[in-house]
C-alpha positions in Angstrom: -15.4 35.8 81.2 -16.4 37.2 77.8 -14.3 40.8 78.7 -12.1 42.3 76.1 -8.7 42.8 77.7 -7.8 46.1 75.5 -3.9 44.7 76.5 -3.4 42.4 74.4 -2.1 42.5 70.5 -3.5 41.0 67.7 -0.6 38.7 67.7 -1.5 37.3 70.9 -5.2 36.5 69.2 -3.7 35.3 66.7 -1.8 33.4 69.0 -4.7 31.9 71.2 -6.8 31.2 67.3 -4.5 28.5 66.4 -3.6 27.2 69.9 -7.6 25.4 69.8 -7.3 25.2 66.0 -3.7 23.0 66.0 -3.8 21.5 69.4 -1.8 20.2 70.8 1.5 21.4 68.5 0.7 24.4 69.1 0.4 25.6 72.5 3.5 23.2 73.1 5.3 25.2 70.4 4.3 28.3 73.0 5.6 26.4 75.9 8.7 26.5 74.3 9.3 30.9 73.1 10.2 32.7 75.9 8.5 35.9 74.4 5.0 34.1 74.1 4.4 31.8 76.8 4.1 34.5 80.3 1.7 36.6 78.1 -1.1 36.5 80.2 -3.8 36.7 77.3 -1.7 33.6 75.6 -1.3 32.1 79.0 -5.2 31.4 80.0 -5.6 30.3 76.4 -2.7 27.7 76.1 -2.5 25.6 78.7 -6.8 24.7 78.0 -6.2 24.7 74.1 -3.4 21.5 75.1 -4.8 19.8 78.0 -8.4 19.9 75.4 -5.9 18.5 72.6 -4.5 15.5 75.2 -8.8 14.8 76.1 -9.9 15.2 71.9 -6.9 12.7 71.1 -7.7 10.1 73.8 -11.4 10.1 73.1 -10.7 10.4 68.6 -8.9 6.7 70.4 -12.5 5.1 70.8 -13.9 3.9 68.5 -17.5 5.4 66.5 -18.7 7.1 69.7 -15.1 8.7 69.7 -14.9 9.8 66.4 -18.4 11.5 66.7 -17.4 13.1 70.4 -13.9 14.2 68.8 -15.8 15.7 65.8 -18.4 17.8 68.2 -14.6 18.5 69.9 -12.9 20.2 66.8 -16.0 22.4 66.4 -15.7 23.8 69.5 -12.4 24.1 69.0 -13.3 26.5 65.8 -15.8 28.4 68.2 -13.5 28.9 71.1 -10.6 29.9 68.3 -13.4 32.7 67.2 -13.5 34.0 70.6 -10.2 34.2 71.4 -9.7 36.2 68.0 -11.9 37.9 69.0 -10.4 39.1 72.0 -12.5 37.0 74.5 -11.0 35.1 77.4 -12.5 31.1 76.7 -13.3 28.6 79.9 -14.6 25.2 77.9 -16.5 23.5 81.5 -14.6 21.5 84.0 -11.7 21.6 82.3 -10.7 25.0 83.2 -10.9 25.2 86.3 -8.7 21.9 86.0 -6.1 23.8 84.4 -6.5 26.4 87.3 -6.0 24.5 90.0 -2.8 22.5 88.5 -1.4 26.7 88.4 -1.1 25.8 84.1 -2.6 28.9 84.1 -3.8 32.4 84.8 
């Protein structure tokens, strides 16, 4: 869904960008910030960024092939972070639906 929400603040966009670039650290911080964790735009991004970060860490433990996949994954982090910074909602194949079904995101 690439629709831009007019209610999204520049602060929301920055935190969403940082969630992808510095996953899993920033998403964990957002979980702890009462004024941020329930903001709709952020809640659409940081849970899936956290799940993606965990997946990347696990994949990166596999020598060589895992490192290549993790490198491509980091490039995707940048792309998704830029999309989030532009106010867009990001859909990560399989992961976005999984996170939503767990009730972790909007």
